[in-house]
C-alpha positions in Angstrom: 109.5 104.4 75.1 109.6 107.8 76.4 110.8 108.9 72.8 113.9 110.1 74.4 117.4 108.9 73.5 118.1 107.7 76.8 115.8 105.5 78.9 114.3 107.2 81.5 114.1 105.2 85.1 112.4 106.4 88.3 114.3 105.6 91.2 112.0 105.8 94.5 113.8 105.4 97.7 111.3 104.4 100.4 113.8 103.2 103.3 115.9 100.5 104.2 119.4 99.1 104.4 120.6 100.0 100.9 120.6 103.6 101.4 122.5 104.3 104.1 125.9 105.5 104.4 128.4 105.6 107.6 129.0 109.1 109.1 132.6 109.3 110.1 132.2 111.7 112.7 129.4 110.2 114.6 130.5 106.6 113.9 126.7 105.6 112.7 124.8 104.7 109.6 122.5 107.8 108.2 120.4 107.8 104.9 122.3 109.4 101.9 121.2 112.2 99.6 119.8 109.9 96.5 119.6 112.5 94.1 123.7 112.1 94.4 123.5 108.6 93.4 125.7 108.9 90.5 128.6 109.8 93.2 128.0 106.8 95.5 127.5 104.5 92.6 129.3 106.0 89.4 129.2 102.7 87.6 125.5 103.7 86.9 127.0 106.1 84.5 128.2 103.6 82.0 124.7 103.1 81.4 123.0 104.9 78.7 119.9 105.9 81.2 118.9 109.1 82.9 117.6 108.6 86.5 115.6 110.6 88.6 114.7 110.0 92.0 112.2 110.4 94.4 112.6 109.8 98.1 109.5 109.3 100.8 109.7 111.8 103.7 109.8 110.3 106.2 111.5 107.0 105.0 109.9 103.9 106.4 112.0 100.9 107.8 110.3 98.0 106.3 109.1 96.3 109.3 106.8 99.0 109.6 105.7 98.6 105.7 101.6 99.5 106.0 99.3 99.0 102.8 99.2 102.5 102.6 102.7 102.9 101.5 101.9 100.3 98.7 99.0 103.1 98.1 101.7 105.9 97.8 103.8 103.8 95.3 101.0 102.6 93.3 100.0 106.3 93.1 103.6 107.6 92.1 103.8 104.7 89.5 100.4 106.2 87.9 101.4 109.4 88.2 104.8 109.3 86.3 104.1 106.1 84.2 104.0 108.2 81.3 107.3 109.9 82.2 109.2 106.7 82.4 110.7 103.9 81.0 110.6 101.7 84.0 110.8 102.4 88.0 113.2 100.9 90.7 112.0 100.7 94.3 114.7 100.9 96.7 113.0 98.9 99.8 114.1 97.0 103.5 114.1 93.2 102.7 112.0 92.4 105.5 108.7 93.0 103.9 110.0 93.1 100.5 108.1 90.3 99.3 104.8 91.7 100.7 105.1 94.7 99.1 106.3 93.6 95.7 103.6 91.2 95.5 101.0 93.8 96.4 102.0 95.9 93.7 101.8 93.1 91.2 98.3 92.9 91.6 97.4 96.9 92.3 99.1 97.4 88.4 97.4 96.6 85.9 98.1 96.4 82.1 101.5 96.9 83.4 103.6 97.5 80.4 107.1 98.6 82.2 109.2 97.0 84.1 108.7 97.9 88.0 111.8 96.4 90.3 112.3 96.2 93.6 115.7 96.1 95.3 117.7 96.5 98.4 120.7 95.1 100.2 121.9 93.3 103.2 124.8 95.9 103.7 124.1 99.5 103.2 125.6 100.2 100.0 128.0 103.1 101.6 130.4 100.2 103.4 133.2 98.3 101.4 131.5 94.9 101.2 128.0 96.1 100.3 126.1 93.9 97.9 123.8 97.0 97.4 126.1 98.5 94.6 125.4 95.0 92.3 121.8 94.6 93.4 121.2 98.8 92.2 123.8 98.2 89.2 122.0 95.1 87.8 118.6 96.4 88.7 118.9 99.5 86.7 120.3 97.6 83.6 117.5 95.2 83.8 114.7 98.4 84.3 116.0 99.7 81.4 116.8 96.2 78.6 114.9 96.3 75.5 113.9 93.6 73.3 114.8 93.8 69.6 111.3 95.5 68.6 112.3 98.3 71.5 109.4 96.9 74.3 111.0 96.4 78.1 112.3 93.0 78.8 110.9 92.6 81.7 107.3 94.3 81.6 106.1 92.9 85.1 106.7 93.7 89.1 110.2 91.9 90.2 112.3 91.4 93.0 116.2 91.6 92.5 118.4 90.3 94.7 122.3 88.7 94.6 122.1 88.0 90.5 118.3 86.4 90.5 115.5 88.3 89.0 112.0 86.9 90.5 108.7 87.7 89.8 107.8 89.5 93.0 104.5 87.8 93.8 106.5 84.3 93.5 109.4 85.8 95.9 109.9 85.2 99.6 112.6 86.1 101.9 114.9 83.1 102.9 117.8 84.5 104.8 118.4 87.2 107.0 122.3 86.9 107.0 123.6 85.7 103.3 123.2 88.4 100.5 120.9 85.3 98.5 118.0 86.9 100.7 115.6 85.8 98.7 114.2 82.9 96.5 111.5 81.9 94.3 110.2 78.4 95.2 107.7 77.7 92.9 109.1 79.3 89.5 112.3 79.6 88.0 113.9 83.2 87.8 113.0 85.8 85.2 116.5 86.0 84.4 120.2 85.7 86.1 123.1 87.9 86.2 126.3 86.5 85.6 128.9 87.3 82.9 125.8 88.5 81.0 122.2 88.7 81.7 120.3 85.5 80.9 116.3 86.3 80.3 113.9 83.4 80.7 112.0 84.9 78.2 109.2 81.8 78.3 108.1 82.6 81.3 108.0 86.3 81.5 104.6 88.2 81.4 103.5 89.2 78.2 103.0 93.2 78.0 99.5 94.8 77.0 99.5 96.1 73.4 101.3 99.6 73.1 99.2 102.3 74.4 97.2 100.4 76.8 96.8 102.9 79.5 98.1 101.6 83.5 95.2 100.4 85.4 95.9 101.5 89.1 93.6 99.5 92.0 94.1 101.4 95.5 91.1 100.2 97.2 92.6 97.4 99.9 90.7 95.8 102.3 93.3 94.3 104.7 90.4 92.1 106.9 92.7 89.0 106.3 94.3 86.8 109.6 96.6 83.8 108.9 96.0 80.8 111.0 99.6 78.5 110.8 98.9 74.9 111.9 101.0 73.5 114.5 101.3 70.4 116.8 99.3 71.3 120.3 97.3 74.0 118.8 94.4 74.5 120.8 90.1 74.6 119.9 90.2 78.2 121.5 92.9 79.5 119.3 91.5 78.4 116.0 88.0 79.8 116.9 89.3 82.6 117.4 91.2 83.2 114.7 88.7 81.3 112.2 85.7 83.1 113.4 86.6 86.1 114.7 84.4 88.7 113.5 87.3 91.1 112.8 88.0 88.9 109.7 86.7 88.9 106.4 89.3 86.4 105.5 91.5 83.3 106.8 94.9 82.1 105.2 95.1 78.7 106.8 99.2 77.8 106.7 98.7 73.7 106.5 101.0 70.8 106.4 102.3 69.5 103.4 100.1 69.0 100.4 97.5 71.2 102.1 96.9 68.3 105.2 95.2 69.9 108.5 94.1 67.8 111.9 91.3 65.4 111.7 90.0 65.8 114.9 86.0 66.6 114.6 86.2 69.8 116.4 88.7 71.4 114.0 86.4 70.8 111.0 83.7 71.7 112.8 85.3 75.4 113.3 86.0 75.5 109.7 82.6 74.5 108.4 81.2 77.2 110.7 83.7 79.8 109.7 83.0 78.9 106.1 78.9 79.2 107.2 79.7 82.5 108.1 80.7 83.3 104.5 84.1 84.2 105.3 86.9 83.6 102.5 89.4 80.6 104.0 92.1 79.6 101.9 94.9 76.7 101.9 98.4 77.5 101.5 101.0 75.1 102.1 103.8 75.9 105.4 106.4 73.9 102.9 108.7 76.6 101.1 108.2 75.0 97.8 105.4 73.0 96.4 101.4 73.0 96.1 98.2 72.2 98.0 96.5 69.6 96.5 93.3 68.8 98.7 92.3 66.0 96.8 95.4 63.7 97.7 94.7 63.2 101.8 91.3 62.2 103.7 92.4 65.3 105.7 92.8 67.6 103.0 89.4 66.7 101.4 87.9 67.5 104.7 88.8 70.8 104.5 87.3 71.4 100.6 84.2 69.8 101.8 84.3 72.4 104.9 84.6 75.1 102.0 88.2 75.9 102.3 89.3 76.8 98.7 92.8 76.0 97.4 95.5 78.3 97.4 97.5 76.2 95.1 101.5 77.4 95.1 100.9 80.7 96.2 103.2 82.1 98.8 101.5 83.3 101.9 102.8 87.0 100.7 101.1 86.8 97.5 98.1 85.4 98.9 97.8 88.2 101.6 98.2 90.8 99.0 95.8 89.1 96.4 93.7 89.1 98.9 93.6 92.6 100.2 93.4 93.3 96.1 90.0 91.5 95.4 88.6 92.4 98.6 89.2 96.2 98.0 87.4 95.7 94.7 83.9 93.9 95.5 82.1 93.0 98.8 81.1 90.0 97.3 82.6 87.2 99.2 81.9 84.4 96.6 83.3 86.6 93.8 86.4 86.8 95.8 86.6 83.0 96.0 85.5 82.7 92.4 88.8 85.2 91.4 91.5 83.8 94.4 91.5 80.1 92.4 92.5 81.5 89.3 96.0 83.2 88.0 95.7 86.7 87.7 99.5 87.7 87.6 101.4 84.6 87.5 101.0 84.1 90.9 100.0 80.7 91.1 100.9 77.6 88.5 97.4 77.2 87.2 96.1 78.5 83.5 
């Protein structure tokens, strides 16, 4: 707690649809001044919260998001951490799951909520979903348990009544208000007439007074190989063995299966022999990789591919960026990739 009667929240607007309102004269959508958020969303005034705002300049379209933006958000939270009870990050939907995943790893010993939200329609249009998303994010970010501790001390995505762990969320729809889902983990909370928290799966906060640890060093030398029927030897070799990649995420079929052709396994073995970090994640929206079931999975495992379990591709990418930024030892990275660090995979 900050010691204030009201909960103190920092609202960080990075860009995205939610922050737009219609210019009636020009008939175009333009960003509005988030320092005037109470005028645009007056319902927020009914909460016992003191909201301060920080707007990125320039604003960033989510399709242009780079790791440098994650570093800026993490640094801003670090520098403001002691002054606020929670943080809300307004973000475009296209890369929200990537950003939420990255921040979940970059913010160590996090004891306060960091909630990403946005909208499919601008907050300044009549049928917007932005108001409900923002109002509920404010309520959740300021919520305390009976001991006065934050209800959800982790990085989350809130969208269309669901609060999801950030590194478990994926964007699943570009047109409906239910744009995000958490396929392999139930929601942390669901907003209906009341907000019901799934306390059993919410990450535990560190001991009171534990300082936040922020990691901003990221190594982005990661490629993604999505398997498909007809994929060529040349494409596979270029992605797996390219000198520019330190790690490759292999999006496989089903429970972690891949072609059985000798040339494919030979290339995987060649890449592993180069010391590359090769991680197996499934193309399926839900489910987990298990390389012990079928011969193709066993062949990948024998060739040097490590198990990504039920990690999303977004989370796997962010985890690699984070771990590779902390050490140049690829074997150490491999060791940590198969461990559950921030609730990103279902193993303990």
